[in-house]
matplotlib code that plots the C-alpha trace (Angstrom):
import matplotlib.pyplot as plt

x = [7.7, 4.5, 2.8, 3.4, 7.2, 7.3, 9.2, 7.2, 8.7, 6.9, 7.5, 6.2, 5.7, 4.2, 4.8, 4.3, 1.3, -0.8, -3.8, -2.7, -3.5, -2.6, -2.1, -2.5, -1.2, -2.4, -0.9, 1.8, 2.9, 4.5, 4.5, 5.7, 2.2, 1.3, 4.2, 1.8, -0.4, 2.6, 3.6, 0.0, -1.4, 1.7, 0.6, -2.2, -1.6, 1.1, 1.0, 2.2, 2.5, 3.1, 4.7, 2.1, 3.4, 5.3, 6.0, 9.0, 11.2, 8.6, 9.2, 7.8, 6.9, 7.3, 4.0, 0.9, -1.2, 0.7, -1.2, -4.7, -6.8, -7.3, -3.5, -3.3, -6.1, -4.5, -1.2, -3.0, -4.3, -0.9, 0.8, -1.6, -0.8, 3.0, 2.8, 1.2, -2.3, -5.7, -7.4, -6.7, -8.0, -7.6, -6.9, -6.6, -6.2, -7.0, -6.0, -5.2, -8.7, -10.0, -7.9, -9.2, -12.8, -12.2, -10.4, -13.3, -15.8, -13.8, -12.3, -14.7, -13.4, -10.0, -11.2, -12.5, -13.0, -12.5, -11.2, -11.1, -9.8, -11.0, -12.1, -15.8, -17.1, -15.9, -19.5, -20.4, -17.3, -18.2, -21.9, -21.2, -18.5, -20.9, -23.5, -21.4, -19.1, -17.5, -16.1, -15.1, -13.0, -11.4, -10.6, -9.2, -5.8, -7.2, -7.6, -4.3, -2.5, -3.7, -1.1, 2.3, 5.4, 4.2, 2.6, 5.8, 7.7, 5.3, 6.0, 9.8, 9.8, 11.2, 12.7, 9.5, 7.4, 4.1, 4.9, 5.8, 2.8, 0.4, 1.4, 2.1, 0.0, -3.0, -5.3, -4.4, -1.9, -1.9, -4.4, -3.8, -5.2, -3.3, 0.2, 2.5, 4.8, 8.4, 11.3, 12.4, 8.9, 9.1, 12.6, 11.4, 8.8, 11.2, 13.9, 11.5, 9.9, 13.1, 14.6, 14.9, 11.5, 9.9, 6.8, 5.9, 4.6, 2.4, 0.9, 0.4, -2.1, -4.4, -3.7, -5.9, -8.8, -11.2, -10.9, -12.3, -14.9, -17.9, -18.0, -20.1, -20.3, -20.8, -21.7, -19.4, -20.3, -17.9, -18.1, -16.7, -15.3, -15.1, -13.0, -13.1, -11.3, -13.9, -11.2, -10.2, -9.3, -9.9, -13.0, -16.4, -17.7, -21.2, -19.7, -19.0, -22.6, -23.7, -21.3, -23.6, -25.9, -23.3, -22.2, -24.5, -23.1, -22.2, -21.2, -19.6, -18.8, -16.8, -16.2, -13.5, -14.3, -10.8, -8.9, -7.4, -7.1, -4.0, -6.1, -4.0, -0.9, -2.9, -4.9, -3.1, -4.3, -8.0, -7.7, -6.0, -8.6, -11.5, -9.8, -9.4, -13.0, -14.1, -11.8, -13.0, -16.7, -18.6, -21.2, -24.1, -23.1, -25.8, -26.1, -26.2]
y = [133.0, 133.7, 134.1, 130.5, 131.1, 127.8, 127.6, 126.0, 124.1, 124.2, 123.5, 125.9, 125.9, 128.6, 132.3, 134.5, 136.7, 134.0, 132.9, 130.7, 127.0, 125.6, 121.8, 120.0, 116.4, 113.6, 111.0, 109.6, 111.9, 115.2, 117.8, 115.1, 113.5, 116.4, 116.1, 115.4, 118.4, 120.8, 120.1, 120.2, 123.4, 125.7, 127.0, 129.0, 129.0, 129.6, 126.1, 125.6, 122.2, 122.5, 120.2, 120.5, 121.3, 118.3, 116.9, 116.7, 119.8, 121.9, 122.6, 120.0, 121.3, 118.6, 118.9, 117.2, 120.3, 122.1, 119.9, 120.8, 121.4, 125.1, 125.6, 123.8, 125.8, 129.1, 127.9, 127.8, 131.4, 132.6, 130.8, 132.4, 135.9, 135.3, 134.1, 137.5, 136.2, 136.7, 133.9, 130.6, 127.5, 125.1, 121.4, 118.7, 114.9, 112.6, 114.5, 117.5, 117.2, 117.4, 120.6, 122.0, 121.5, 123.2, 126.2, 126.5, 126.5, 128.9, 131.3, 131.2, 134.5, 132.9, 130.0, 130.7, 127.0, 123.9, 120.6, 117.6, 114.1, 111.1, 112.8, 113.6, 116.7, 116.4, 116.3, 113.5, 111.6, 111.9, 111.1, 108.2, 106.6, 106.5, 104.7, 102.3, 99.9, 99.0, 102.6, 102.6, 99.6, 101.2, 104.2, 102.1, 103.6, 107.0, 105.2, 103.3, 106.7, 108.0, 105.8, 107.4, 106.3, 102.8, 103.8, 105.5, 102.4, 100.2, 102.2, 101.7, 97.9, 95.7, 98.6, 100.6, 97.7, 99.3, 102.5, 100.6, 98.4, 101.3, 102.5, 99.2, 96.4, 94.9, 95.9, 99.5, 100.4, 102.4, 100.7, 97.9, 100.0, 103.2, 104.6, 102.4, 104.1, 103.9, 102.7, 106.4, 107.4, 104.9, 106.0, 109.6, 108.6, 106.3, 109.0, 111.6, 109.4, 107.6, 110.9, 110.9, 111.8, 112.2, 110.2, 111.9, 115.2, 113.5, 111.1, 114.0, 115.5, 112.5, 112.7, 115.8, 114.8, 114.0, 117.4, 119.3, 117.1, 117.4, 120.9, 123.9, 125.3, 123.1, 125.0, 125.3, 128.2, 128.0, 125.8, 122.4, 119.4, 116.1, 113.3, 109.8, 106.6, 103.9, 101.3, 103.4, 100.9, 103.6, 105.5, 104.2, 105.7, 106.3, 109.3, 111.0, 111.4, 112.4, 115.4, 117.1, 118.4, 120.6, 122.4, 125.4, 126.1, 124.2, 120.7, 118.2, 114.6, 112.2, 108.6, 106.7, 103.0, 101.6, 104.1, 103.8, 106.1, 107.7, 109.0, 112.0, 109.7, 106.7, 108.4, 111.7, 112.2, 111.8, 113.7, 116.6, 116.6, 116.7, 119.5, 121.6, 121.1, 122.2, 125.2, 126.4, 126.1, 129.3, 127.9, 130.2, 131.4, 131.2, 134.7, 135.0]
z = [319.1, 321.0, 324.4, 325.4, 324.9, 322.9, 319.6, 316.9, 313.9, 310.6, 307.0, 304.4, 300.7, 298.4, 298.4, 301.5, 300.9, 299.2, 301.3, 304.2, 304.3, 307.8, 308.2, 311.5, 311.8, 313.9, 316.2, 316.0, 313.1, 312.4, 309.5, 307.1, 307.0, 304.7, 302.2, 299.3, 300.2, 300.6, 297.1, 295.7, 297.1, 297.0, 293.6, 295.1, 298.9, 301.4, 302.8, 306.4, 308.0, 311.7, 314.2, 317.1, 320.6, 321.9, 318.5, 316.2, 316.4, 318.2, 321.9, 324.3, 327.7, 330.4, 332.4, 331.0, 332.0, 329.2, 326.6, 327.5, 324.4, 325.2, 325.2, 321.9, 320.3, 321.5, 319.8, 316.5, 317.0, 318.0, 315.1, 312.6, 313.9, 314.0, 310.4, 309.6, 308.9, 310.5, 308.7, 306.9, 305.3, 308.2, 307.6, 310.3, 310.4, 313.3, 316.5, 314.4, 313.1, 316.7, 317.1, 313.8, 314.8, 318.1, 316.5, 314.0, 316.9, 319.2, 316.7, 313.7, 312.3, 311.7, 309.5, 306.0, 305.2, 307.3, 306.0, 308.4, 307.6, 309.6, 312.8, 313.5, 315.2, 318.9, 320.2, 317.9, 319.1, 322.8, 322.3, 319.9, 322.1, 325.1, 323.1, 321.0, 322.9, 319.6, 319.2, 322.9, 322.2, 319.1, 321.2, 324.1, 323.5, 324.9, 328.2, 327.9, 327.3, 330.7, 332.4, 333.1, 331.2, 330.2, 326.9, 325.8, 326.7, 324.7, 321.6, 321.9, 322.5, 319.8, 317.8, 317.6, 316.3, 317.4, 315.5, 312.3, 312.4, 312.9, 309.4, 307.7, 309.1, 307.3, 310.2, 310.7, 308.0, 304.9, 302.6, 300.2, 297.3, 298.3, 298.2, 300.3, 302.7, 301.3, 303.5, 303.6, 304.9, 307.7, 308.5, 308.8, 311.4, 313.3, 313.4, 314.9, 317.5, 318.5, 319.8, 323.7, 325.2, 321.8, 322.6, 325.9, 324.4, 321.8, 324.4, 326.8, 324.4, 325.2, 329.0, 329.1, 326.9, 329.7, 331.2, 328.2, 326.6, 326.2, 324.8, 325.8, 322.2, 319.2, 316.1, 313.1, 310.9, 307.9, 304.8, 305.9, 304.1, 305.9, 304.2, 305.5, 304.8, 305.4, 306.4, 309.4, 312.2, 314.9, 313.9, 312.9, 309.7, 311.2, 313.0, 309.7, 308.7, 312.2, 312.0, 309.5, 312.2, 313.8, 310.6, 310.0, 306.6, 303.4, 304.5, 302.1, 303.2, 301.0, 302.2, 300.4, 300.6, 300.1, 302.2, 305.6, 308.6, 307.0, 304.2, 302.9, 302.6, 301.4, 298.6, 298.1, 294.5, 295.3, 298.5, 296.8, 294.0, 296.5, 298.4, 295.2, 294.3, 297.7, 297.7, 294.3, 295.2, 296.0, 298.4, 299.1, 302.6, 305.2, 306.6, 310.4]

ax = plt.figure().add_subplot(projection="3d")
ax.plot(x, y, z, "-o")
ax.set_aspect("equal")
plt.show()
């Protein structure tokens, strides 16, 4: 499929030839996290929801070195080209948001507009985490994931109880005021992550994080929309506002007070409406 030799699985909606909207999921998710957006934006876009390397039906190389962020960023560039495009509207949630920020920083010519859900600019994340022990605690799983094999084992215990509770518990789950995950939705996640070895690739993404942060380059030069569920159990909302300083173009931030970390599944109607508004805007571009 591309230079890396990996085969990527994606789900597409909308006609080929329409502008590309590329969707990057978070952890522990797969293309299915974007089901509401695939339906919504196919009228005007070729919408492609990817399984990132190591996830779902995409190939999962076995060495953790294969999950360095620069490999993952290059994947996105290669995928764009193999889909026959040279630019896209790039949308990322959670870890996919981290990747989206980095693609926008490293390959700005490829991203016409950037939309990130519940992940701050990576430089904000690293600076903030060092100054705020409360965020360090919320991100403790980054450190836990550095251990070999044990994190994967923890997810499988008790019939994948941890996985289920991430999406459904009061503390971390999809919000009380939002769309609940249906039994079928939960089944879809459990099916994907209960395949043999299915958790190692996803957790390997985190096993490289300390080798690539902090960043050398920071600036984001395209119009950017940051959407944030304020009830995110993993990310403090203060980081959202701080992201503004790194975007050298039109920046719009919307914080949804009743929404969880899983924002685009939790409040799909509002999220879709906010994305449409942002896509239709013609912001005055800052000339270089």
